Residue, then its C-alpha position, 0 to 999 in steps of 0.5 A: m500499499s503506497t503512502e498518500i499525502i493528504y495535507e502538507t503545510k509549513t509552520p514557524y514552530n514545526g517546519n515542514v508538516q505532512v499528514i499521510k496515510e499509510k497501511g491503515y495509519l494516519s500520521i504526521l511527519n514534520q521536519y524542523k531544522s533537521r535533515y530527516p523528517s520525524y513522526q509526531t503522531s501515528v494512529k489508526e485511521d478509524t480509532p485515533y486513540i490507538s497509536k502505532f508506537q504504543f509505549y511512546p505516547a501511552g507512557m505519558t499516562l503513567g502519571l495517572g497511576y501515581l495518584d490516589p485512585a479515589t481522586n479525579p485529577n486536573v491535568i495539563l497537557i503541553g504539546v498536542a500534535g495530532g491529539f493522540l493523548v487528548n483522544y486517549l484520555t477523553k476516551f478512557a478517563p473522561n472524568i479528569d479535568l484535562t486542559a490541552v495547550e498547543i502553541d502552533p495553530e496549524m497543529i490545532t487545525i490538523a488535530q481537529t480536521y484529520f484526527n477527530v479531536t473535539h476536546p478544546i485546545i488552548n492556542q498558547d505558548g506552554f511556558e506562558f500558560m504555566q507562568n499565568h497558571k496559579e492553581p494547583t496542578d495534579i499532573l503536567l504532561l509535557d509532550a513538546f518537541q521541535s524536531m527531536n529536541i525539547p524546545e529551549v523555553f522548557n529546557d530552562q530553570k525559568f520554566f521549572d520555576t513555574l511548577q511550584n504547584t505541580k504535583i507530578l511532571v511527566c515528560n516524553i524525551v528522546k535522545s537529542s542534543n539537549s535531552e541530558a541537560f533537560l534531565s539534569l533540570i528535572k533532577k534538580n527540581f524534583k526529589f524523586v524522578d522515575h524513568y521508564y525506558y523502552k526502545g530509545n524513548l524515555t518517559t520520565v515521571a518527577y514528583n516531590e512527595p513519596i508515594p506508597d505502594l506504587q505498583n498497587r496504585m497502578e493496578l487500582n488506577q488501571t481498574k479505574y480507567n481501563f486503559i488499553y495500554k495497561l498501567p501495570l504493564l507500562f510500570r514494568y519498564k520502570d528503571n529500565h536503564i542505568r541505575s545511577y544518574d551520573k552526568s558522565k553517563s547518558l541515560f540513553t546508552k544502556e538498556r537491560d534485557 
């Protein structure tokens, strides 16, 4: 089956952007100041909450497993792209208070037009949003990229200073020129940092208060949400990387069998 380009554009935030169909999946490719394009989103055409990459986006839901299952949390998502996480969370966790923020208006249009995103999306810079957001936040999901890099506005202590009222920070991270610096900032600003490493992708969960019996919480929250990408299975990848954080070593260089 050939690849079909159904839409393409260029934006100042994501560079060249294509929406493509291939082998039953609808995907977004973008190329921002890089030699090759990269996938931002890839989901089944008829079910936009099922991802081709599975762990990579679904790992972001691990943050919900850290919470008391009796609570209905408020969640902020920065970085929408094609809206997989928005569709996934509104499908399986409709009672959470979800705020989605995306800086690129073109990506919002793409998410709404091609990926069936109906949940409201705030068109704003994520850093500016957090500067003005003073209410306590249970979970902040940071899924923002420019090509493979964390945008520099987030790779800065000024951004972490806006997280004083954030209970849990969850980040998607891939190996890039600034990923280690970003991980260092997370470790500097949070007392507890858990890593989930799978096939080159790192999901990091950071928090300041100890959480008792985390595995049991994962199981209880899985029962609550009935996620198709099950929290206890994702939890198995905890610490699947070098065990000690050493600035002379990269978290992306070793993986246990």
